[in-house]
Rosetta silent file (secondary structure, phi, psi, omega in degrees, C-alpha in Angstrom):
SEQUENCE: MINLENISYKYESEYALENLEFKAKEGEKIVLLGNNGSGKSTLLKILAGLIFPSSGKYFYKENLVDKSFVKKRVKEFRKDVAILFQDPDTLLFNATVYEEVAFGIKQLGLDVDVKEIAKRFEIEHLLDKNPLKLSGGEKQKVAFCAIFATNPTLLLLDEPTANLDPKTTGWFIDFLYNLDVTTIISTHNLSLAYELGNRAIVIDESHSIIYDGDIKALFQNEQILLKANLMHKHKHKHSDVFHSHFHIHDWS
SCORE:     score description
SCORE:     0.000 S_00000001
   1 L     0.000  -41.399 -179.908   49.357   22.433  -99.689 S_00000001
   2 E  -126.227  136.294  174.640   49.526   26.235  -99.229 S_00000001
   3 E  -144.733  116.490  173.849   46.703   28.531  -98.286 S_00000001
   4 E  -103.259  126.603 -179.741   47.197   32.261  -97.636 S_00000001
   5 E  -115.540  103.413  169.358   44.280   34.119  -96.102 S_00000001
   6 E    53.787   49.361 -176.121   44.428   37.898  -96.249 S_00000001
   7 E   -77.343  129.753  169.441   48.188   38.128  -95.543 S_00000001
   8 E  -129.491  150.124  175.063   49.702   41.568  -94.839 S_00000001
   9 E  -144.116  135.361  179.743   53.181   42.434  -93.686 S_00000001
  10 E  -117.968  135.014  163.562   54.586   45.775  -92.459 S_00000001
  11 E   -95.208  104.835 -177.272   58.145   47.007  -92.116 S_00000001
  12 L    59.386 -114.392 -177.186   57.648   49.643  -89.419 S_00000001
  13 L  -103.387   -1.316 -177.055   54.779   51.758  -90.901 S_00000001
  14 E  -104.599  133.318  175.797   55.127   50.722  -94.558 S_00000001
  15 E   -70.745  134.366  166.312   53.355   47.720  -96.116 S_00000001
  16 E   -99.015  -29.841  174.724   55.598   45.197  -97.883 S_00000001
  17 E  -141.409  148.105 -178.682   52.572   43.015  -98.626 S_00000001
  18 E  -144.434  114.316  173.126   48.909   43.832  -98.380 S_00000001
  19 E    57.480   50.401  174.756   45.884   41.477  -98.342 S_00000001
  20 E   -79.984  133.562  171.929   47.430   38.607 -100.249 S_00000001
  21 E  -139.758  129.798  169.749   45.340   35.516 -100.823 S_00000001
  22 E  -169.461  162.304  177.831   46.059   32.422 -102.867 S_00000001
  23 E  -122.397  150.679  179.073   46.268   28.620 -102.693 S_00000001
  24 E  -134.917  126.503  178.411   48.834   26.251 -104.148 S_00000001
  25 L   -87.763  157.787 -179.532   48.383   22.552 -104.764 S_00000001
  26 L   -61.171  134.281  179.187   51.128   19.975 -104.338 S_00000001
  27 L    87.571   -1.247  176.412   53.301   19.700 -107.433 S_00000001
  28 L   -71.641  148.492  175.108   52.455   23.179 -108.827 S_00000001
  29 E  -118.452  104.889 -169.903   55.160   25.223 -110.424 S_00000001
  30 E  -110.845  134.836  176.291   54.423   28.921 -109.736 S_00000001
  31 E  -108.026  127.272 -178.012   56.324   31.956 -111.014 S_00000001
  32 E  -102.965  110.545 -171.460   56.146   34.988 -108.786 S_00000001
  33 E  -114.832  148.430  179.325   56.475   38.155 -110.813 S_00000001
  34 L   165.552  156.434 -179.731   56.754   41.848 -109.790 S_00000001
  35 L   -67.406  166.586  172.345   59.023   44.827 -109.951 S_00000001
  36 L   -56.239  136.466  178.124   61.837   45.372 -107.342 S_00000001
  37 L    83.002    5.320 -178.834   60.303   46.328 -104.051 S_00000001
  38 L   -80.571  -17.995  175.358   56.878   44.758 -104.759 S_00000001
  39 L   114.650   11.481  179.668   57.283   42.288 -101.918 S_00000001
  40 H   -55.277  -50.465 -177.585   58.281   39.038 -103.690 S_00000001
  41 H   -65.849  -40.117  178.548   61.176   38.245 -101.329 S_00000001
  42 H   -61.723  -38.926  177.756   59.045   39.096  -98.273 S_00000001
  43 H   -65.388  -41.136  178.811   56.378   36.642  -99.401 S_00000001
  44 H   -61.982  -37.086  178.499   58.944   33.894  -99.830 S_00000001
  45 H   -69.538  -33.665  173.973   60.303   34.509  -96.325 S_00000001
  46 H   -66.594  -42.624  178.561   56.806   34.194  -94.941 S_00000001
  47 H   -63.113  -31.303 -179.519   56.259   30.937  -96.804 S_00000001
  48 L   -85.768   -3.630  178.112   59.593   29.675  -95.412 S_00000001
  49 L    73.079   24.854  178.576   58.577   30.585  -91.856 S_00000001
  50 L   -89.256  -30.736  170.917   61.465   33.044  -91.441 S_00000001
  51 L  -133.605  165.363 -174.366   59.145   35.917  -90.741 S_00000001
  52 L  -128.426  146.327 -173.812   55.442   35.969  -89.852 S_00000001
  53 L   -60.622  149.969  174.052   52.554   38.074  -91.183 S_00000001
  54 L   -71.899  -29.664  173.662   51.490   41.268  -89.481 S_00000001
  55 E  -156.733  160.955 -176.749   47.942   40.115  -90.127 S_00000001
  56 E    89.878  179.341 -173.220   46.172   37.187  -91.849 S_00000001
  57 E  -132.798  142.126  175.660   46.927   33.494  -91.745 S_00000001
  58 E  -120.663  122.492  176.814   49.293   31.124  -93.591 S_00000001
  59 E  -111.322  133.913  172.541   48.468   27.431  -93.666 S_00000001
  60 E  -120.839  119.469 -176.275   50.967   24.737  -94.822 S_00000001
  61 L    49.345   43.248  177.439   49.419   21.291  -95.195 S_00000001
  62 L    69.354    9.542  175.004   46.474   22.557  -93.145 S_00000001
  63 E   -99.585  131.522  173.635   48.745   23.654  -90.265 S_00000001
  64 E   -68.403  118.149 -179.939   48.706   27.285  -89.207 S_00000001
  65 L   -91.628  108.823  176.454   52.273   28.512  -89.582 S_00000001
  66 L  -139.439 -178.313 -179.338   53.159   30.838  -86.751 S_00000001
  67 H   -55.659  -41.769  179.378   56.019   31.128  -84.291 S_00000001
  68 H   -64.242  -41.818  179.022   54.669   28.341  -82.107 S_00000001
  69 H   -64.861  -45.501  177.648   54.274   25.934  -84.948 S_00000001
  70 H   -61.272  -39.035  179.684   57.727   26.544  -86.354 S_00000001
  71 H   -66.485  -42.338 -177.119   59.319   26.192  -82.891 S_00000001
  72 H   -70.762  -36.068 -174.625   57.513   22.931  -82.182 S_00000001
  73 L  -122.822   40.738 -172.100   58.075   21.298  -85.552 S_00000001
  74 H   -61.815  -42.732 -178.291   61.182   23.009  -86.726 S_00000001
  75 H   -64.621  -46.987 -179.830   63.028   19.992  -88.081 S_00000001
  76 H   -63.607  -42.019  179.326   60.106   18.656  -90.002 S_00000001
  77 H   -66.601  -42.640 -179.338   59.216   22.102  -91.407 S_00000001
  78 H   -69.101  -27.683  176.303   62.831   22.943  -92.377 S_00000001
  79 H   -73.674  -39.946 -179.196   63.138   19.589  -94.144 S_00000001
  80 H   -69.328  -43.771 -168.286   59.843   20.184  -96.029 S_00000001
  81 E  -116.016  115.021  179.921   60.332   23.818  -96.962 S_00000001
  82 E  -120.849  140.403 -178.588   63.626   25.083  -98.423 S_00000001
  83 E  -123.791  138.370  175.192   64.401   28.587  -99.535 S_00000001
  84 E  -118.008  120.140 -176.090   67.186   29.772 -101.793 S_00000001
  85 L   -85.033  161.624  179.262   68.080   33.447 -101.664 S_00000001
  86 L   -64.008  -34.909  177.777   69.278   35.522 -104.555 S_00000001
  87 L   -99.225  105.625 -175.566   72.641   36.115 -102.873 S_00000001
  88 H   -65.568  -19.558  179.432   74.118   32.638 -102.119 S_00000001
  89 H   -61.450  -20.666  179.370   76.625   34.190  -99.652 S_00000001
  90 H   -71.648  -17.517 -174.380   73.754   34.451  -97.159 S_00000001
  91 L  -106.386  -17.150 -172.325   73.577   30.647  -97.106 S_00000001
  92 L  -103.490  124.657 -175.701   77.248   29.633  -97.232 S_00000001
  93 L  -148.494    1.229 -179.917   79.241   29.539  -94.024 S_00000001
  94 L   -91.758  167.870 -172.718   81.142   26.214  -93.877 S_00000001
  95 L   -78.164  -29.115  178.404   84.830   25.723  -94.612 S_00000001
  96 L  -132.886  164.177  177.343   84.310   23.343  -97.606 S_00000001
  97 H   -64.038  -42.698  175.557   81.614   22.600 -100.129 S_00000001
  98 H   -52.122  -49.871  177.208   81.357   19.101  -98.657 S_00000001
  99 H   -63.251  -36.029  179.032   80.588   20.460  -95.245 S_00000001
 100 H   -61.131  -45.705 -178.260   78.100   22.888  -96.735 S_00000001
 101 H   -73.471  -30.315 -178.546   76.065   20.180  -98.427 S_00000001
 102 H   -75.829  -21.485 -169.368   76.416   17.928  -95.410 S_00000001
 103 H   -59.483  -54.210  175.722   75.318   20.457  -92.891 S_00000001
 104 H   -62.594  -33.411  179.954   71.523   20.183  -93.333 S_00000001
 105 H   -62.563  -45.273 -179.332   71.727   16.465  -93.787 S_00000001
 106 H   -72.147  -36.643 -178.452   73.401   16.092  -90.356 S_00000001
 107 H   -62.406  -35.494 -177.637   71.176   18.631  -88.653 S_00000001
 108 H   -95.856   -4.208 -179.810   68.109   16.710  -89.714 S_00000001
 109 L    66.517   38.691 -174.990   69.582   13.245  -89.231 S_00000001
 110 L   -94.720  156.207  176.577   69.002   12.161  -92.809 S_00000001
 111 L   -98.521   78.469 -176.917   70.565    9.287  -94.678 S_00000001
 112 L  -129.683  131.257 -178.722   71.851   11.059  -97.735 S_00000001
 113 L   -82.087  113.770 -176.926   75.143   10.477  -99.534 S_00000001
 114 H   -57.920  -41.916 -177.544   76.857   13.859 -100.001 S_00000001
 115 H   -64.977  -39.582 -178.897   78.951   12.745 -102.982 S_00000001
 116 H   -65.782  -41.705  178.586   75.924   11.357 -104.772 S_00000001
 117 H   -68.370  -34.453  177.538   73.866   14.529 -104.381 S_00000001
 118 H   -65.694  -33.890  175.348   76.877   16.544 -105.453 S_00000001
 119 H   -64.112  -39.718 -177.744   77.154   14.497 -108.710 S_00000001
 120 H   -60.493  -31.785 -177.739   73.512   15.303 -109.396 S_00000001
 121 L  -102.234    8.609  178.013   74.366   18.996 -109.236 S_00000001
 122 L    54.543   40.461  175.343   77.703   18.568 -111.074 S_00000001
 123 L  -122.382   17.412 -177.639   79.719   19.990 -108.206 S_00000001
 124 H   -62.624  -28.231  178.225   81.607   16.903 -107.086 S_00000001
 125 H   -74.326   -5.326 -178.721   84.873   18.454 -108.219 S_00000001
 126 H  -101.495   -5.591 -167.765   84.240   21.322 -105.830 S_00000001
 127 L   -55.334  -31.897 -177.415   83.735   19.306 -102.587 S_00000001
 128 L   -91.834   -1.717 -174.859   87.167   20.192 -101.174 S_00000001
 129 L   -83.989  157.035  169.408   86.937   23.890 -102.113 S_00000001
 130 L   -79.885  121.689 -176.171   86.046   26.853  -99.883 S_00000001
 131 H   -61.587  -26.953  178.964   82.603   27.860 -101.030 S_00000001
 132 H   -73.428  -10.473  179.786   83.215   31.559 -100.489 S_00000001
 133 H  -102.295    8.485 -179.318   86.044   31.472 -103.026 S_00000001
 134 L   -86.678  169.027  173.826   83.893   30.081 -105.850 S_00000001
 135 L   -72.915  166.887 -179.033   82.372   32.028 -108.695 S_00000001
 136 H   -58.017  -43.445 -179.351   78.844   33.429 -108.339 S_00000001
 137 H   -66.404  -42.273  179.261   77.347   30.641 -110.459 S_00000001
 138 H   -61.381  -42.211  178.054   79.264   27.965 -108.593 S_00000001
 139 H   -59.519  -43.477 -176.874   78.100   29.386 -105.251 S_00000001
 140 H   -62.316  -43.495  176.477   74.499   29.347 -106.422 S_00000001
 141 H   -63.636  -38.982  177.394   74.757   25.670 -107.428 S_00000001
 142 H   -65.351  -44.062  179.863   76.333   24.771 -104.072 S_00000001
 143 H   -65.080  -37.999  177.371   73.638   26.594 -102.169 S_00000001
 144 H   -66.425  -44.622  175.122   70.950   24.980 -104.253 S_00000001
 145 H   -57.286  -42.421 -177.796   72.527   21.545 -103.709 S_00000001
 146 H   -64.326  -43.068  176.796   72.675   22.136  -99.946 S_00000001
 147 H   -71.442  -32.481 -177.594   68.989   23.001  -99.647 S_00000001
 148 H   -77.534  -22.226 -177.903   67.920   20.297 -101.993 S_00000001
 149 L   -60.309  -22.118 -179.726   69.932   17.601 -100.133 S_00000001
 150 L   -84.246    1.260  178.095   67.228   17.496  -97.426 S_00000001
 151 L    61.853   55.134 -178.686   64.642   16.346 -100.079 S_00000001
 152 L   -68.998  161.301  176.675   62.142   19.197  -99.566 S_00000001
 153 L  -102.667  -14.574  178.866   58.560   19.051 -100.777 S_00000001
 154 E  -135.322  119.487 -179.478   58.357   22.871 -101.289 S_00000001
 155 E  -108.393  125.587  177.389   61.127   24.844 -102.984 S_00000001
 156 E  -116.685  116.243 -171.621   61.150   28.662 -102.696 S_00000001
 157 E  -122.266  118.211 -174.562   63.584   30.270 -105.031 S_00000001
 158 E  -102.839  104.020 -177.778   64.317   33.951 -105.034 S_00000001
 159 L    50.494   56.976 -171.526   65.778   35.154 -108.362 S_00000001
 160 L   -66.821  -21.383 -176.648   67.687   31.817 -108.687 S_00000001
 161 L   -98.174    8.753 -171.817   69.226   32.596 -112.070 S_00000001
 162 L   -65.128  -32.239 -175.693   70.579   36.024 -111.104 S_00000001
 163 L  -105.405   10.168 -173.116   74.172   34.816 -110.687 S_00000001
 164 L   -99.181  140.905  172.142   74.168   32.112 -113.394 S_00000001
 165 L   -77.372  169.663 -176.627   75.788   32.171 -116.805 S_00000001
 166 H   -58.498  -36.614 -178.629   73.715   31.047 -119.807 S_00000001
 167 H   -63.306  -47.025 -177.792   75.062   27.481 -119.730 S_00000001
 168 H   -69.939  -33.285  175.793   74.285   27.051 -116.060 S_00000001
 169 H   -59.755  -40.923  178.033   70.917   28.742 -116.446 S_00000001
 170 H   -64.177  -41.180  177.131   70.062   26.096 -119.099 S_00000001
 171 H   -64.467  -40.291 -176.196   71.122   23.322 -116.707 S_00000001
 172 H   -63.478  -46.845 -176.998   69.105   24.856 -113.888 S_00000001
 173 H   -63.728  -41.788  175.506   65.906   25.051 -116.052 S_00000001
 174 H   -60.654  -40.558 -174.950   66.369   21.409 -117.178 S_00000001
 175 H   -69.015  -42.494 -178.201   66.882   20.317 -113.598 S_00000001
 176 H   -66.922  -34.075 -177.472   63.714   22.109 -112.365 S_00000001
 177 H   -60.473  -32.937 -176.817   61.651   20.733 -115.259 S_00000001
 178 L   -93.811    4.221 -179.221   62.285   17.167 -114.094 S_00000001
 179 L   -88.487  135.803  173.277   61.563   17.819 -110.419 S_00000001
 180 L   -97.832   59.550 -177.798   58.349   16.440 -108.885 S_00000001
 181 L  -136.012  144.800  174.366   58.396   19.147 -106.196 S_00000001
 182 E   -68.054  129.903 -179.692   56.205   22.183 -105.586 S_00000001
 183 E  -131.317  138.682  168.300   58.123   25.274 -106.553 S_00000001
 184 E  -122.219  119.144 -169.747   57.500   29.013 -106.181 S_00000001
 185 E  -123.441  123.321  175.650   60.107   30.989 -108.036 S_00000001
 186 E   -93.226  137.464  174.047   60.428   34.780 -108.032 S_00000001
 187 E  -158.523  160.983  164.560   61.939   36.549 -111.036 S_00000001
 188 L  -130.073   23.678  167.651   61.585   39.587 -113.140 S_00000001
 189 E   -92.406   93.762 -170.398   63.447   38.027 -116.047 S_00000001
 190 H   -75.227  -15.948  176.810   60.319   37.453 -118.101 S_00000001
 191 H   -70.827  -21.608  177.252   62.073   35.630 -120.928 S_00000001
 192 H   -91.753  -13.486 -171.708   62.680   32.813 -118.435 S_00000001
 193 H   -59.015  -40.884  179.364   59.259   32.871 -116.806 S_00000001
 194 H   -58.905  -33.539 -177.713   57.693   30.476 -119.388 S_00000001
 195 H   -75.506  -22.916 -170.203   60.474   28.003 -118.550 S_00000001
 196 H   -98.954  -10.841  178.890   60.026   28.109 -114.778 S_00000001
 197 L   179.076  174.766  178.944   56.313   27.397 -114.387 S_00000001
 198 L  -118.394   -0.045  174.252   52.849   27.450 -115.931 S_00000001
 199 E  -124.369  136.114  179.586   51.045   29.628 -113.319 S_00000001
 200 E  -115.555  138.035  167.582   51.966   33.193 -112.662 S_00000001
 201 E  -118.865  122.939 -177.538   51.193   35.363 -109.597 S_00000001
 202 E  -109.535  127.225  173.069   51.861   39.055 -110.149 S_00000001
 203 E  -107.154  130.314 -179.670   52.448   41.595 -107.318 S_00000001
 204 L   -97.389 -173.479 -173.723   52.297   45.234 -108.219 S_00000001
 205 L   -74.871   -7.833  170.958   53.885   48.265 -106.556 S_00000001
 206 L   -89.988    5.918  171.154   50.945   48.544 -104.111 S_00000001
 207 L    72.342   26.963 -178.070   52.162   45.152 -102.755 S_00000001
 208 L  -122.639  155.216  176.496   48.954   43.372 -103.748 S_00000001
 209 E   -76.792  126.381  175.513   48.234   40.470 -106.122 S_00000001
 210 E  -113.259   -6.038  177.521   46.849   41.746 -109.431 S_00000001
 211 E  -154.863  139.282  172.726   47.013   38.569 -111.440 S_00000001
 212 E  -152.032  105.569 -176.465   46.914   34.916 -110.626 S_00000001
 213 E   176.325 -160.019 -177.121   46.532   32.505 -113.549 S_00000001
 214 E   -60.729  133.279 -172.897   47.972   30.987 -116.683 S_00000001
 215 H   -71.633  -34.100  176.470   51.375   32.400 -117.477 S_00000001
 216 H   -65.025  -37.985  177.270   50.809   32.415 -121.220 S_00000001
 217 H   -65.771  -32.684  178.960   47.614   34.422 -120.830 S_00000001
 218 H   -59.551  -39.573 -174.206   49.499   36.945 -118.715 S_00000001
 219 L   -77.222   -3.083  170.589   51.837   37.852 -121.575 S_00000001
 220 L   -95.324   -3.133 -173.317   48.759   38.654 -123.677 S_00000001
 221 L  -103.880   83.466 -178.658   47.522   41.025 -120.969 S_00000001
 222 H   -58.453  -35.683  177.770   49.175   44.338 -121.662 S_00000001
 223 H   -59.315  -44.611  178.105   47.173   46.104 -118.980 S_00000001
 224 H   -67.484  -44.967  178.861   48.442   43.863 -116.195 S_00000001
 225 H   -60.182  -41.454  178.684   52.030   44.031 -117.407 S_00000001
 226 H   -65.050  -45.980 -177.896   51.920   47.788 -117.494 S_00000001
 227 H   -60.852  -36.263 -179.781   50.277   48.029 -114.044 S_00000001
 228 L   -86.596    4.688 -178.990   52.946   45.800 -112.557 S_00000001
 229 L    59.662   31.137  175.684   55.721   47.838 -114.283 S_00000001
 230 L   -92.383   -5.230  179.351   56.763   44.662 -116.157 S_00000001
 231 E  -133.951  143.839 -179.174   56.406   46.462 -119.497 S_00000001
 232 E  -142.150  166.705 -178.832   57.759   49.778 -120.630 S_00000001
 233 E  -124.068  130.561  173.150   57.824   51.996 -123.718 S_00000001
 234 E  -155.666  165.662 -173.886   60.844   53.648 -125.171 S_00000001
 235 E   -77.168  148.571  174.699   62.273   54.807 -128.535 S_00000001
 236 E  -131.237  148.645  172.243   64.269   52.608 -130.916 S_00000001
 237 E  -109.167  121.881  172.569   66.239   53.519 -133.974 S_00000001
 238 E  -118.707  114.484 -169.170   65.966   51.299 -137.027 S_00000001
 239 L    58.332 -116.105  178.990   68.182   52.585 -139.795 S_00000001
 240 L  -109.605   14.432 -175.239   67.389   56.312 -139.751 S_00000001
 241 E  -109.087  126.636  171.761   63.877   55.944 -138.385 S_00000001
 242 E   -96.254  136.783  171.615   62.937   56.413 -134.745 S_00000001
 243 E  -151.803  165.945 -179.661   59.797   54.833 -133.357 S_00000001
 244 E  -127.649  144.259  175.062   58.535   53.685 -129.951 S_00000001
 245 E  -156.430  170.062 -176.514   56.682   50.634 -128.811 S_00000001
 246 E   -76.915  143.660  172.233   56.155   48.512 -125.672 S_00000001
 247 E  -135.777  144.538  172.067   58.681   46.047 -124.429 S_00000001
 248 E   -76.646  150.644  173.938   58.536   43.604 -121.534 S_00000001
 249 L   -67.503  141.419 -175.347   61.298   44.066 -118.920 S_00000001
 250 E  -147.792   77.501  174.843   63.983   41.440 -119.363 S_00000001
 251 L  -138.180  160.925 -177.397   66.708   41.604 -116.721 S_00000001
 252 L  -108.033    0.000    0.000   67.891   39.123 -114.101 S_00000001
């Protein structure tokens, strides 16, 4: 489904990604791990066809994804590939939640019942509300509902739990678990990584892939976790005794 060949991306003179290569099969659930600034969001934007590599090639369903391809097949590609950003405000711009969910459906000429899809996301009670006046978690659910309404085959999710409370995070994980959709999810909340996929791709601070494989095996690989700055060491106090040991980073 996805094939990246030696992808690099530069912001002016600085690399955001360098020489990335991987393939993804249909139906895979991949967790994209790396410290802030490693290039995770840039990679997701490339996969969504929002930006294009400085060098290398990106193939989606054996099609070379470049400006020409996206321009010629924009409706088909936007229906197939959906991206959810960490900040839902970047995706919300309609007067009501109903209009927000309906926007993509109308643009792509799809036969989807807005109220039915809203029920699936448990936001039917918000349909008449202004999405910009909702809580962070509610905004994220609305944005997710809006992109999912087009029935994509590839979901790209950038730190999707960052604005969610524990209850909504649980709902989100259960929802993803039952999806028969290819997902690539970036996070650096490692306690959730096991729940979001079974394959991990790790990008380090040199903006290159340093691990691609089983997610459980990754958490047994202290060397990779340290290199990616996903593990740190600091002192703890237990009773009156100080000692130090390694911990994985665990923030959303």
